[in-house]
C-alpha positions, 0 to 999 in steps of 0.5 A: 614112433620109436619103441624101446624094448623093456628088460623083461621083453629082452630076456624073453627074446634072449631065451629064443635066440642068442646074439643076432641070428646065432644058434639058440643059447641060454641068456648069459648073466649080464655080469658073467661074461668071461672075456670083457673084464678090462675091455674098453667097452666093458661098461657099454656092453653091460649096459647094452645087455641090460637094455636087452638089445644084444646078448652074449654067446652060449659059452658065456662069452661076449666076443667084443672084438668079433665083426658084425654083418649087415644082417646082424646089425639090423637085427640089433637096431630092430631090437633096440627100437622095437620095430616089428612091422614087415613089408615085402623087400626088393632084395634078391640076395635075402632068401626067405628061408634065412633067419634074417629075412624078417629082420631085413623086412622090418628094417626096410619098413622102418626106412633105414636101409635101401640096398644097392642095385637090388642087393642087400649083402646080408652076410657082408661085414658092415662098415663104419661109414655104412653105420653112420648112414643108418644112424642119420636115417634113424635119428634125422638129427645132427649137423650136416656141415659139422667140421671134420678138420681133426679127422686125419682120414676124412678125405677117405670117407665116401661121398655117399656117406659124408653127411651121415658121418658128419651128423654122427660126429656132431651127435657124439654117436661116433668118435675117432681113435687115439690117432684121430682116424675114423677108418670109414671102410673098416668093419664094425666090431661088437663092442663098437656096435653096442657103444654106438647104439647106447649113445643113440638111445641115451643109455649110460654105461655101467660103472666098472673098474677101468677108465673106459678108453676110447669108444667107437674108435675102430681100434681096440683100446683096453684102457688103463684099468685105473680107478683114479677119476682124475685120470679120465678126460672130461667128455660130453658123449651126448650133446644134441637137441630134440623136441624142436618146435617153433619156439622151443627145443630140448638140449640133451647132455650126457657127461662122463664126469661130474662138473658143469656144462657151459653152453652158448646158443647162437643164431645161424647154423654157420655161426663160427664156433667159440673157444672153450674160454668164450663158452664158459664166459657166455661169449660168441667167437667174436668175443661179444655176449652170446644170443643166449647162454647158460650152464648146468650141473651134471653127474658122472655117467648120467643124462640131463636135459635143459629146456631152450625157450623163447626161440624165434620161429623158422630160425637156424641155431648153433649151440656149443658146449663144453664140460668143466669137471670138479677139478677144472679140467675141460672137455673139447667143444661140442656143437650141434645145429637145429632149426625151429619150425615156422608159423606161416599165414594162409595166403597161398590159396592156389597151388596146382599144376597142369600141362605136364609133358616129358620135361616139365609142367605148368605151375598155377598159383594165387596169393591173397597178398603181394609178395614173391613165390619161392618154389623148389622141385624135389623128386619123389625119393627126396620128398618124405620130409617137407622143406620149411619156408626158410629152406624153400627161400634159400633154395634147399631141401629139408636136409640143406641140399640143392633141389633139382630146380627152383625159382622165385616169381613176383605175385600180385594179390588175388591174381591167378598166374602160372609159370612153366617149370622145365628141364625135368626128366621124363617118366619121373615123379616129382613134388613141388613145394612153394611159399609166399614171402611178403614184398617188403625188405624189412618183413619176414612174414610168409605163407604156409608151405604148400606142395603138389605132386605130378609125374612127367610123361614118357619121352620119345626118341626124337627128344634124344638130341635136343639141339646143336650149339654153334661154337663161340669164338673161343671154341674155334680156330682157322681149322678147328671147332668145338660144337656142343650137342645138347642131349635129352634127359632120357639119354643114357650117358654110359656109352650105349648111346652113340652120337654121329655127325657129318659136316658140309662145307657150304662155302665151297659147295653148290649155290643151293643147299643139298638135300639133308642126309637121313639119320642112317646116312649120318650114322653110316657116314655114307652121305657123299653126294657132294665133294664138300662133305669131308668131315664126319665122326662118332662118339659114345655119349658120356654127358648131357652136353656132349662136345664134338671136336672138329678138325681139318677145316679150312680158314674162313669157311662156312660149315653146316654140321648134321647130328643124330643120336643112335641107340639099339636100332632107333634114331633121334631127330636130325639136328643142324647148326651153321658156323664159320671158322676164323680167318686170321689170328692176327686181326685187330684187337682191344687193349682194354674194355670197361663198363660202368653205370650210374643213377641220377645224382650218383657217381659212376660204378664200374661193373665186372664183366663175366668172364673178365675181359681178355683179348680174344674172348668175344662174348661177355654178360653183365647184370646192372642194377636199376640205372639210367645211363651206362658208360663204355670205355675202350682202348684199341691197339695201335693202328686200330679203330673201335666203334660201338653199337647198342641194340642194333643201332648204327655203329659210332666211332669211340677210340683209335690208335692206343688211345682210351675213349669213352661214351655215355648212353641211356638205357632202360630196364630189360635186356640190351646188346652192346657190341664193340667193332674193332677194325684195322686196315687189311685185317678182318673185323673183330666184334666184342658182344656184351649181353646187358641185363638192367634190373627194373627200378625199385622205389624207396618208400615210407613204411609209416606216417602219422600226424598227431590229432589228425585222422587219415589212412596212410598207404606206402603206395599212395603219394598225395593226401589231404589232411585236416588238423586241429587249430594250433601253432604247430603239428607233430608228424612221425614217419619211418622209411622202409629200410634203415639208411634211406635218406628222408627229406621233409619240406614245408611251405607255410606261405613263404616258400618251402623250407626244410623241417629239422628232425628232432627225436624221430619226429618233425614239428610242422609250422602251419600257415595262420590261414589257408593250407600248408603243403608238406613234401616228403622225399625218400631216396636210396642209393641205386634205386628210384626215390618216392615223393609224398605230398600232404596238404594240411588244413586247419579245422576249428577246435571244439 
């Protein structure tokens, strides 16, 4: 928990040490600095000194434009937050004899510094973007996607600092200068430092005779010196949210002028930002009434809080505000985002691991309710803050970043099952987070989040080269080919590992394959027993999927490539793959190729091939919703014929000679391979392959069904019922479908054949037969999915 130093404690601390790490000095009176009068940060400096986390110098000055080192800045942060616990530190450039050694220990314990490759660089000046990253680690607040569209030099912000800068801007801790420059690499000045920390702590600047100018801008702006309040631009220097629970939060406001703060609360962190006029009128960006809105009076240079209640749990929000001062002048629009916590159910009873190896682990799970298990895998350095259920469902960590790997698995109630998680790094610590969401499209109910930690085992050198991938048609010609080497995750990519290969011409070699070369022969390119050995090479490993470019090959020949990875006297396992070069680039081809699908009673829907069809690209993939038929349409070039084959069945003619032809074929859920074979007299054939995944059908069902005065237990997965109803002229039935838009048909047979019952006000009036039983049939249908049929046999019972 953060602690704040009292003024008395600060005075005692100042008696021992002047500003951070400087020589002993008497504590300067907070109003007695001789060099801050008229400075843009004068009020901020007086407030910071009064708070006790920063002092002046022995000569009675403050030196607001002096630069601050990294060690000095952590000293200020530690003083401002009352950090006192120390731990051992891994930095070789922080001598134990220096004044800042315990300060770096405190900062490392508090978790807001990490260093860089074992170094902290204590005497280097701290840059503005480094400060933004520290603020992010300290507060863990702000909008990671806050737009920097008005910042001229946003492109120069380092990638490692971008999230921190966006959050600092969204919280109002840091602003641009009067030229809309952030100056990310510029060193921080003392006046800027005290201003930023005041904003973080919510400390108001002391009122002075000047206007204040721009603060935290990276440039010195002395202000105008005028005392005319109307010359000051209205500004919301604090606009953030704290104290977030599952249903409430606190909005924190700090205004530099008296007036009213108008705000709107919108669901969804990516909601568009409304204009100032829209916010004042309680509207969202589209002009409609906002989900929630309000306004609060504020005084100049003072803080105020507003309670936000009745929020939805596990929901992301964007809140936007604008200050309107007493003269009607407006500030710019400020925004911030937050997400309420979730309230999950204890369904996930088993969540454990076993069988870990160098690249994966087996996850075992069990739920007391049907649904989908969502999981994300984080490394140990990114698991200090657990992701929420909504984060996991969207395959994100707590900060919104994509995890190392993730997935979704269907789970049946009370059935223990497992799945293998692969493609992890050897000798690495991980944590898996998981939660179960209900198996209904209309429900947002979910389980509590569970997690489990594990470490992968070490990998051997045999894992350095996992496999070689044969070149696709688009990656080879008559004389060249590109083979990909798939390398293990424990292989370095800085050039210290070498990938070597030799290529054997199987078409022109002996009738029997030669003895494979050893790793050393491949590495030294000395496998020359056969004259067919002609191509070899070596590259520095620079990627997990390393390309091997082969040239000097012959048309229409079958080759075998042998590969090995070498490092520091050790070899990987030898891997091989075969491929054949192209024979004639002028072969037959298609003009067009298309695929469509349909379900019973629906028209055909054209599917987009991935990648899009291009003559000369031979391999495609497509995912098809649940369907019962496909339609293939092709148009061959002139003097060209096209046949097709589904799942290895014999080929069948479809079209020829620049005329379009099509055919329909029945398919089931699962994986299929469709091939189109293109032929032309005197030319080699070409084969287009389409990998098709047909999704499993999902039935449309009822969500509820009830009959007035009849007692029976309805279940969406039970389709036949016998129901006893009171004697009467008619019976009232109410029902609802699983999803809005489902088509529901109700038919009733009261003795003279089935007739459709008319819906009235969400209820169905069922005419019953005078004697015997009446049959009611209910059909639920939805586009591109299976329908469901429910049958009810209603029998009158005597009234009492």
